[in-house]
N, C-alpha and C positions, 0 to 999 in steps of 0.2 A: 485615418488615425483617430480623429475626434469621435467618429461614430463607433469605433472599436472601444474607446474608453467609456463612452456613454453606455454602450451595450453591456460592458463588464459591470458597470455600476448598477444598471437596471437588473441584470441577472442576479447580482449579489443581493441587492435589497429586496426586490420583488420575487425573485426566484428562490432565495434561500433564507434570508433573515426573517422576513415577514411570515413565510410558511412555518419556519422553525418556531417562532413565537406563538403562532396560531395552534400549532401542534401541541406545544406546551400547555396552552390554555385548555385544549380539548382533553388532554390527559388529566390535567388538574381537576377539571369539572366533571370528569368521567362521563362526558356526553358521547355516547356510542356513535351517534350519527355523524358528529364532527370528527370523531376519531377515525371512522371509516373513510370519510371524505379526504382527510389529510394523509392517510395511508395510501390511498389510490394516487393522490398527488405525488407523494414521494417516490412511488414506484415508477410512474410515468416520467417524473423529473430525472430520476437516475438513468433511465433509458435515454432521455434527451441528452444528458451530459455525456453518455457513452458515445452517442452518435455525433455530438458536437465536436468531439476530438477530430474526427475524420472530415466533417464538413468544413471546419475551420481551416484544415490543411488544403482541401481540394477545391472548395467552391467559395471561399471567402472573397474572391475577386469578383464574384457575381454582383451586379448593381443592386443596391439596397439589401444586401445580405444581412448586415447587422440590424437594420431597421426591421426586417422580417423576423429575425431571431427575437428581438425585443417584443414585437407584437405577439409572437407565438408564446413566449413566457407569460405575458399578461393575459393572453387568451386561456392558457392552462389554469391560471390562478383565479380568474374572474368567477364569482358566484353566479353571475348571470348567464354566462356561456357554458359553464361547467365543463370546460375543455378537458381537464385531466380525467374527470369521471367518464366523459364520453369516450376518450381514447382508451381508457382502461377497460371499459365494458365491451367496446366494439372490437378491439384488436389485442390488447395485452393479455387480458384474462383468458380468452379462448386459445391464444397461442401458447401461453404458459401451461394451461390445462392439458393441451394436446401433447406437450413435450416434457411434462413434469417428471416422469419416471427416468427419462434419459438425463435430464438436468441433475436430478438427485444422484444418479449413478456417477456422473462426472464429478460432482462435488465430493462424494465419498472417496473416489479415486484420488482426487487432488489432495484431500486431507491426508490420506495414507502416504502419498508420495512426498508431501511437504514435511511430514513428521520424519520420514526416513532421510530426506535431504538435510533437514536441520541437524539431525544426529550426525550424519556423515560430515557435514561442514564443521560442526562444533568439534568433532573429534580431530579433524585435520587442523583446525585452528589451535586447539590445545597442544597438539604435537609440534606445530610451528613455534608457538610461544615457549614451550619447554625447551626446544632446541635452541632458540634465541637466548633463553636464560642460561643454558649450559655454556653456550659460546661466550656470553658476557662474563659469566663466572670464571671461565677458563682464562680469558684475557686478563681478568682482574688478578688471578693467581700468578700469571706470568710476570706481573709487575710487582707483586708483593710476596707474602709468605706462601709456601707450597702446601696444598692440602687436597684431598680427594673430594670431588663434588658429586653428590648423588641426587638425581632428579627422578621423581616417580611419574611415570607416564602410563597411559592406558595399556600399552603393550608390555609393561614391566619396568623395573628401575634401570636407569642407565648410570653407570659410574664413569666419570672422566678423571683419571688420575692427573696429577700435576706433571707437566713435562719435566724431564730431567734437564737440569741446567748444566751446561758445560762452559767452562771459562773460555773466553776468547770473544771473537766478534759475534754480534747478535745474529741469530738465524731465524728464519720465518718458518711457521708450521704449515 
């Protein structure tokens, strides 16, 4: 538990906060060499974070797992070992270059599907909200003055006339 907390702190400070500030400085000073260094770091670190989700679930029981993870983050960051640059140049760049067209195709398809999904879910949500509003308005008219309620929906207007009141015991709709 203690090593997990220390590991989270090390990854936060040395894996994210310091590199974020160093990236800010590289962009601010327009130093292309530093800019490229930090871009390679962020790409490798993003892949590390994606893999970390699974390794935390399946192999965190391994002895010294958190200590190895901290050492790996420090190795990536170190200007002496140039770990992120080494991994990027040896593994990440060649792999991404080989599969770039396929990845781009998947991204385009995902964008198209997500747009269609957002429209569909939004339309359903609006229909549900409109139905709930009609029901609430109808219940309100049952208790008060009678009037017709009109709600505009994407499928066309819906009119809900006030129920006819009959004297006698209350009845449910």
